[in-house]
C-alpha positions, 0 to 999 in steps of 0.5 A, a space after each residue: 171498174 165496172 163492166 157495161 151495166 146498161 147495155 147500149 145506154 151506158 155512156 159514161 162512168 167516173 172515178 173519184 177524180 173524174 167526179 171531182 173534175 166534173 164538179 170542179 166548181 163545187 166545194 166538196 162536202 163528202 165523197 169517196 168509194 161507194 161499192 168497193 173492190 170486193 164488189 168490183 171483183 164479183 162483177 168482173 168474175 160474173 162478166 168474165 164467165 158470161 163472155 164465154 156465151 152468146 146465149 141470153 139464157 145461158 148469160 142469165 143462168 151464169 148471172 144467177 149462179 155467179 150471185 150465189 158463188 161470189 156474193 161473199 166478196 162484197 163483205 171484204 168492202 167493209 174493211 177495204 173501203 177505208 183503204 187508199 187502194 179502194 180509190 183505185 179499184 172500187 166500182 162506184 164513187 159518190 160526190 156531195 158538194 155545194 156550189 163554189 165561187 171558184 173552180 179547181 184547176 187540173 193541177 189542183 185536182 191531181 193533188 187530190 189523188 188518194 189511191 196507191 198507184 203513182 
């Protein structure tokens, strides 16, 4: 749930299950949402406001003003990151694992879904 953050070099991003599929030949040691729904909302509001202009200067000004206005939203993540809904709405995920001898199937991956949306 992130907008473009590296401009023309933003080639891909992954959800929790996207990471799990990418690393399906690994045993999971730890994984989950990293930057939660509060941060995703703050970024979305910033990019929403920036979409009203084509000026690089105005875009930068909106970015600075948005940081001042919306910084507090990230503090909700201390509470929300432990909720199942964070798997659906977080802005970043992490995966730590070790190489496995077997690979998870897509059917097994789907069973690992932890979010609220069915």
